[in-house]
N, C-alpha and C positions, 0 to 999 in steps of 0.2 A: 549487477543486475545486467543483459545484455538488454540492446536498443528491443523493444517491441512495436511492431509496426502497428500502422493506424489500425488496421483491420483485426488484428488479432485484440488490440485495446477493445474495440466497437466490442466484441465476441465477448472480451472477461467482463466488461459492464453490462452487458445482456444478460449473460450466464448468471452475475451477481445479483442483479436485479430481481432476475428471475426465482433464483434461492430465497432474497429476502420480502419477495411478492411489493416488488418498490418499484411504483410505475415512474421509467425515465422517458421523460417528454425528448423527441428527436434534435429539439433546436437545443438542447440540455449536454448531447454527448460531447460538446467539444469542453466544457467547462470540467462535467464530470473525469475526462482525460486530464485534461489541466492538474486537476487535483491529485489522480492517482500517481503522474507523472512526478508530482513533489515528494507525494508518499514515499516513491520508489526510490528516488535519489536520498531522500531520508534514512531509509532501511539499508544503502548502499554504505551510507558515511557511517550508522552504528555498526553494521557487518565487517567495517573495514577496519574497527577497533579491536587490535588484541587484546585481551586482558592479561597481564601476569599469572603463572600457575598459581598462585597464593593467594588468589583474589575471593573473597569471601562476599555472599550474597546480603545484600542490607539485609538489620533486621526487619520485622513487620511490624507496621505502623499500629498500635493499639489507643487509641482516645481515653 
């Protein structure tokens, strides 16, 4: 994923908070942005892993 600007990241946080009806205090934006940044990096790592063509999904766990 390409880098996201601070303004775009704040807009994303505000939009998600509105959809979820989740208030985010102004002083919490930096922490939320930090965690989203970590999540984006994790998604990049997972997306970069190429699965072989014969990969099968794991079976569904049923206790």
